[in-house]
Backbone as JSON Lines, residues from 0, in Angstrom:
{"i":0,"aa":"M","n":[-69.73,-5.75,36.94],"ca":[-70.76,-4.85,37.37],"c":[-70.05,-3.81,38.1]}
{"i":1,"aa":"N","n":[-70.11,-2.66,37.89],"ca":[-69.82,-1.42,38.36],"c":[-69.79,-1.04,40.0]}
{"i":2,"aa":"L","n":[-68.94,-1.6,40.96],"ca":[-69.16,-0.87,42.02],"c":[-68.79,0.39,42.58]}
{"i":3,"aa":"P","n":[-69.26,0.75,43.47],"ca":[-68.87,2.43,44.03],"c":[-67.8,2.25,44.78]}
{"i":4,"aa":"S","n":[-66.75,3.22,44.84],"ca":[-66.01,3.34,45.77],"c":[-66.36,3.92,46.98]}
{"i":5,"aa":"L","n":[-65.84,3.91,48.12],"ca":[-66.45,4.27,49.32],"c":[-65.94,5.72,49.82]}
{"i":6,"aa":"K","n":[-66.37,6.67,49.14],"ca":[-66.46,8.0,49.3],"c":[-67.39,8.63,49.1]}
{"i":7,"aa":"A","n":[-67.69,9.78,49.88],"ca":[-68.84,10.87,49.6],"c":[-68.48,11.43,48.27]}
{"i":8,"aa":"R","n":[-69.36,11.93,47.5],"ca":[-69.17,12.75,46.25],"c":[-69.38,13.84,46.42]}
{"i":9,"aa":"D","n":[-70.21,14.56,47.57],"ca":[-70.63,15.99,47.59],"c":[-71.17,15.91,49.17]}
{"i":10,"aa":"S","n":[-70.53,17.1,49.76],"ca":[-71.34,17.27,50.93],"c":[-72.77,17.7,51.14]}
{"i":11,"aa":"H","n":[-73.17,18.06,50.12],"ca":[-74.65,18.49,50.01],"c":[-75.54,17.26,49.8]}
{"i":12,"aa":"I","n":[-75.05,16.1,49.35],"ca":[-75.66,15.19,48.87],"c":[-76.56,14.54,50.08]}
{"i":13,"aa":"D","n":[-76.26,14.79,51.18],"ca":[-76.93,14.2,52.52],"c":[-78.25,14.79,52.47]}
{"i":14,"aa":"S","n":[-78.34,16.29,52.42],"ca":[-79.63,17.01,52.33],"c":[-80.31,16.77,51.01]}
{"i":15,"aa":"Y","n":[-79.74,16.49,49.78],"ca":[-80.23,16.25,48.74],"c":[-81.1,15.01,48.63]}
{"i":16,"aa":"L","n":[-80.57,13.78,49.45],"ca":[-81.3,12.32,49.72],"c":[-82.57,12.45,50.48]}
{"i":17,"aa":"D","n":[-82.5,13.47,51.42],"ca":[-83.6,13.7,52.29],"c":[-84.88,14.3,51.81]}
{"i":18,"aa":"R","n":[-84.85,14.8,50.36],"ca":[-85.79,15.5,49.55],"c":[-86.63,14.16,49.06]}
{"i":19,"aa":"S","n":[-87.88,14.75,48.64],"ca":[-88.9,13.64,47.88],"c":[-88.22,13.53,46.24]}
{"i":20,"aa":"P","n":[-88.52,12.66,45.76],"ca":[-88.18,12.64,44.46],"c":[-88.88,13.63,43.67]}
{"i":21,"aa":"R","n":[-90.11,13.77,43.86],"ca":[-90.96,15.02,43.18],"c":[-90.53,16.4,43.38]}
{"i":22,"aa":"Q","n":[-90.0,16.57,44.67],"ca":[-89.49,17.91,45.2],"c":[-88.1,18.29,44.15]}
{"i":23,"aa":"N","n":[-87.38,17.24,44.14],"ca":[-85.97,17.16,43.24],"c":[-86.28,17.62,41.93]}
{"i":24,"aa":"A","n":[-87.15,16.64,40.98],"ca":[-87.47,16.85,39.87],"c":[-87.95,18.36,39.43]}
{"i":25,"aa":"I","n":[-88.89,18.55,40.26],"ca":[-89.33,20.05,39.93],"c":[-88.3,21.06,40.36]}
{"i":26,"aa":"T","n":[-87.75,21.09,41.24],"ca":[-86.7,22.23,41.48],"c":[-85.47,22.06,40.98]}
{"i":27,"aa":"G","n":[-85.06,20.82,40.67],"ca":[-83.57,20.76,39.89],"c":[-82.59,20.89,40.67]}
{"i":28,"aa":"L","n":[-82.45,20.94,42.06],"ca":[-81.61,21.54,43.0],"c":[-80.52,21.23,42.88]}
{"i":29,"aa":"Y","n":[-80.02,19.87,42.49],"ca":[-78.66,19.53,42.36],"c":[-78.12,19.12,41.07]}
{"i":30,"aa":"K","n":[-77.22,19.51,40.31],"ca":[-76.77,19.27,39.0],"c":[-75.6,18.06,39.24]}
{"i":31,"aa":"C","n":[-75.69,17.09,38.53],"ca":[-74.32,16.18,38.42],"c":[-72.99,16.95,38.09]}
{"i":32,"aa":"E","n":[-72.32,16.84,38.83],"ca":[-70.47,17.21,38.37],"c":[-70.05,16.76,37.17]}
{"i":33,"aa":"Y","n":[-70.7,15.96,36.64],"ca":[-70.06,15.22,35.47],"c":[-70.96,15.34,34.03]}
{"i":34,"aa":"C","n":[-72.36,15.31,34.17],"ca":[-73.21,15.55,32.95],"c":[-73.94,16.7,33.05]}
{"i":35,"aa":"E","n":[-73.8,17.43,34.09],"ca":[-74.81,18.7,34.5],"c":[-76.1,18.51,34.3]}
{"i":36,"aa":"G","n":[-76.53,16.89,34.01],"ca":[-77.95,16.54,34.35],"c":[-78.4,17.07,35.72]}
{"i":37,"aa":"T","n":[-79.77,16.48,35.97],"ca":[-80.15,16.61,37.34],"c":[-79.88,15.27,37.91]}
{"i":38,"aa":"I","n":[-79.68,15.14,39.15],"ca":[-79.53,14.11,40.17],"c":[-80.91,13.75,40.52]}
{"i":39,"aa":"N","n":[-81.14,12.66,39.99],"ca":[-82.68,11.96,40.6],"c":[-82.26,11.02,41.61]}
{"i":40,"aa":"R","n":[-83.53,11.01,42.4],"ca":[-83.35,9.89,43.6],"c":[-84.0,8.46,43.55]}
{"i":41,"aa":"F","n":[-83.35,7.5,43.99],"ca":[-83.79,6.28,43.65],"c":[-83.53,5.55,44.61]}
{"i":42,"aa":"V","n":[-84.46,4.36,45.11],"ca":[-84.53,3.58,46.25],"c":[-84.08,2.23,45.58]}
{"i":43,"aa":"E","n":[-82.88,1.51,46.03],"ca":[-82.88,0.25,45.41],"c":[-82.18,-0.77,46.17]}
{"i":44,"aa":"R","n":[-81.49,-1.63,45.68],"ca":[-80.67,-2.92,46.44],"c":[-79.31,-2.23,45.7]}
{"i":45,"aa":"Q","n":[-78.26,-2.07,46.46],"ca":[-76.73,-1.83,45.88],"c":[-75.75,-2.76,46.38]}
{"i":46,"aa":"A","n":[-74.84,-2.94,45.56],"ca":[-73.64,-3.81,45.89],"c":[-72.42,-2.83,46.34]}
{"i":47,"aa":"F","n":[-71.78,-2.86,47.39],"ca":[-70.65,-2.04,47.43],"c":[-69.15,-3.14,47.93]}
{"i":48,"aa":"K","n":[-68.35,-2.54,47.3],"ca":[-66.95,-3.32,47.93],"c":[-66.36,-2.36,48.67]}
{"i":49,"aa":"H","n":[-65.58,-3.0,49.8],"ca":[-65.06,-2.45,50.96],"c":[-63.79,-3.25,50.87]}
{"i":50,"aa":"R","n":[-62.57,-2.86,50.57],"ca":[-61.52,-3.63,50.48],"c":[-61.62,-4.78,49.85]}
{"i":51,"aa":"S","n":[-61.54,-5.84,50.6],"ca":[-61.83,-7.36,49.89],"c":[-63.19,-7.87,50.12]}
{"i":52,"aa":"R","n":[-63.97,-7.14,50.51],"ca":[-65.23,-8.01,51.05],"c":[-66.4,-6.85,50.17]}
{"i":53,"aa":"F","n":[-67.32,-7.85,50.06],"ca":[-68.59,-7.02,49.48],"c":[-69.94,-6.97,50.29]}
{"i":54,"aa":"V","n":[-70.54,-6.08,50.17],"ca":[-71.4,-5.77,51.21],"c":[-72.91,-5.44,50.18]}
{"i":55,"aa":"I","n":[-74.12,-5.8,50.53],"ca":[-75.27,-5.47,49.76],"c":[-75.96,-4.89,50.97]}
{"i":56,"aa":"L","n":[-76.55,-3.52,50.44],"ca":[-77.69,-3.07,51.33],"c":[-78.97,-2.75,50.67]}
{"i":57,"aa":"E","n":[-79.77,-3.07,51.15],"ca":[-81.36,-2.95,50.63],"c":[-82.01,-1.6,50.92]}
{"i":58,"aa":"N","n":[-82.88,-1.37,50.34],"ca":[-83.71,-0.06,50.29],"c":[-82.84,1.27,50.61]}
{"i":59,"aa":"V","n":[-81.26,1.2,49.63],"ca":[-80.81,2.38,49.9],"c":[-81.22,3.63,49.17]}
{"i":60,"aa":"T","n":[-81.15,4.62,49.62],"ca":[-81.54,6.08,48.82],"c":[-80.45,6.43,47.94]}
{"i":61,"aa":"I","n":[-80.08,6.82,46.65],"ca":[-79.31,6.78,46.13],"c":[-79.48,7.97,45.13]}
{"i":62,"aa":"G","n":[-78.6,9.07,44.62],"ca":[-78.71,9.9,43.69],"c":[-77.89,9.33,42.52]}
{"i":63,"aa":"V","n":[-78.61,9.71,41.19],"ca":[-78.11,9.25,40.05],"c":[-78.16,10.33,38.96]}
{"i":64,"aa":"G","n":[-77.27,10.75,38.26],"ca":[-76.87,11.45,37.39],"c":[-77.8,11.39,36.1]}
{"i":65,"aa":"E","n":[-78.85,12.06,35.84],"ca":[-79.83,11.56,34.58],"c":[-79.16,11.22,33.28]}
{"i":66,"aa":"T","n":[-78.2,11.8,32.92],"ca":[-77.46,11.55,31.85],"c":[-76.51,10.63,31.9]}
{"i":67,"aa":"C","n":[-75.69,10.64,32.8],"ca":[-74.16,10.05,32.9],"c":[-74.42,8.71,33.69]}
{"i":68,"aa":"G","n":[-75.31,8.72,34.64],"ca":[-75.44,7.45,35.6],"c":[-74.61,7.64,36.77]}
{"i":69,"aa":"N","n":[-73.64,8.49,37.04],"ca":[-72.96,8.57,38.02],"c":[-73.89,8.61,39.4]}
{"i":70,"aa":"R","n":[-73.22,7.77,40.28],"ca":[-74.04,7.43,41.49],"c":[-73.56,8.33,42.77]}
{"i":71,"aa":"Y","n":[-74.58,8.79,43.45],"ca":[-74.16,9.54,44.78],"c":[-74.58,8.85,46.03]}
{"i":72,"aa":"Y","n":[-73.7,8.72,47.07],"ca":[-74.25,8.17,48.28],"c":[-74.12,9.01,49.32]}
{"i":73,"aa":"S","n":[-74.84,9.19,50.3],"ca":[-74.67,9.77,51.37],"c":[-73.7,9.07,52.46]}
{"i":74,"aa":"A","n":[-73.12,9.79,53.31],"ca":[-72.3,9.42,54.33],"c":[-72.77,8.3,55.11]}
{"i":75,"aa":"D","n":[-74.13,8.3,55.48],"ca":[-74.62,7.31,56.52],"c":[-74.71,5.97,55.75]}
{"i":76,"aa":"I","n":[-74.96,5.82,54.25],"ca":[-74.95,4.65,53.68],"c":[-73.46,4.18,53.45]}
{"i":77,"aa":"L","n":[-72.6,5.01,53.35],"ca":[-71.16,4.67,53.38],"c":[-70.47,4.08,54.87]}
{"i":78,"aa":"H","n":[-70.65,4.73,55.95],"ca":[-70.56,4.28,57.24],"c":[-71.37,3.03,57.48]}
{"i":79,"aa":"A","n":[-72.47,2.67,56.86],"ca":[-73.14,1.31,57.2],"c":[-72.36,0.14,56.5]}
{"i":80,"aa":"V","n":[-71.97,0.45,55.22],"ca":[-71.03,-0.3,54.25],"c":[-70.02,-1.1,55.4]}
{"i":81,"aa":"E","n":[-69.14,0.25,55.8],"ca":[-68.02,0.11,56.63],"c":[-68.21,-0.67,57.67]}
{"i":82,"aa":"A","n":[-69.66,-0.41,58.42],"ca":[-69.7,-1.26,59.79],"c":[-70.05,-2.7,59.37]}
{"i":83,"aa":"V","n":[-70.74,-3.06,58.29],"ca":[-70.75,-4.4,58.07],"c":[-69.9,-4.85,57.47]}
{"i":84,"aa":"A","n":[-68.86,-4.64,56.64],"ca":[-67.93,-5.05,56.36],"c":[-66.85,-5.35,57.38]}
{"i":85,"aa":"T","n":[-66.79,-4.59,58.34],"ca":[-65.78,-4.59,59.35],"c":[-66.19,-5.6,60.49]}
{"i":86,"aa":"G","n":[-67.21,-5.84,60.5],"ca":[-67.79,-6.74,61.69],"c":[-68.49,-5.99,62.88]}
{"i":87,"aa":"V","n":[-68.61,-4.48,62.67],"ca":[-69.11,-3.67,63.73],"c":[-70.5,-4.0,63.93]}
{"i":88,"aa":"R","n":[-71.21,-4.17,62.6],"ca":[-72.66,-4.3,62.35],"c":[-72.74,-5.72,61.94]}
{"i":89,"aa":"S","n":[-73.64,-6.6,62.35],"ca":[-74.0,-7.75,61.82],"c":[-74.74,-7.74,60.66]}
{"i":90,"aa":"P","n":[-74.76,-8.6,59.49],"ca":[-75.69,-8.46,58.32],"c":[-76.88,-9.16,58.99]}
{"i":91,"aa":"E","n":[-78.05,-8.94,58.22],"ca":[-79.24,-9.56,58.5],"c":[-79.31,-11.2,57.78]}
{"i":92,"aa":"R","n":[-78.88,-11.11,56.81],"ca":[-78.52,-12.59,56.15],"c":[-77.01,-12.49,55.05]}
{"i":93,"aa":"T","n":[-76.78,-13.86,55.01],"ca":[-75.55,-13.64,54.15],"c":[-76.09,-14.32,52.76]}
{"i":94,"aa":"E","n":[-75.55,-14.08,51.54],"ca":[-75.84,-14.58,50.17],"c":[-74.86,-14.99,49.57]}
{"i":95,"aa":"S","n":[-74.79,-15.92,48.87],"ca":[-73.59,-16.34,47.95],"c":[-73.43,-15.91,46.6]}
{"i":96,"aa":"I","n":[-72.53,-15.87,46.0],"ca":[-72.22,-15.08,44.8],"c":[-71.4,-15.95,43.95]}
{"i":97,"aa":"P","n":[-72.18,-16.07,42.85],"ca":[-71.28,-17.11,41.92],"c":[-69.98,-16.21,41.35]}
{"i":98,"aa":"V","n":[-69.21,-16.91,41.09],"ca":[-67.8,-16.3,40.46],"c":[-67.45,-17.32,39.29]}
{"i":99,"aa":"A","n":[-66.88,-16.58,38.18],"ca":[-66.71,-17.53,37.05],"c":[-65.53,-16.72,36.49]}
{"i":100,"aa":"H","n":[-64.43,-17.56,35.67],"ca":[-63.39,-16.72,34.73],"c":[-64.24,-16.53,33.45]}
{"i":101,"aa":"L","n":[-63.85,-15.63,32.79],"ca":[-64.26,-15.51,31.26],"c":[-63.34,-16.36,30.48]}
{"i":102,"aa":"K","n":[-63.68,-16.97,29.52],"ca":[-62.9,-17.84,28.61],"c":[-62.51,-17.0,27.42]}
{"i":103,"aa":"P","n":[-61.33,-16.83,26.99],"ca":[-61.04,-16.16,25.54],"c":[-61.7,-16.96,24.48]}
{"i":104,"aa":"N","n":[-62.13,-16.26,23.4],"ca":[-62.68,-16.98,22.54],"c":[-61.85,-17.63,21.3]}
């Protein structure tokens, strides 16, 4: 699983993520800095790594580059991850995650 680092990618992404998906698709307001494609808006469940802890946020609005898949997160999302990971904010529930080693063939 490719987990995002905890840094905001673009100072404009907060205002971008507040717009509707239809408006973003029509205007092509923001271009991805990696693929030059449009950044599309999605609401999903996302896992984040904060130091040695993992946090899952649900119903998170993110931006995704249409060609490369690079993910953009607003500062509010990253602050929420940090708050849950450090115990400032209590999680709604805790889930266990299976862990295994890959065996060489």
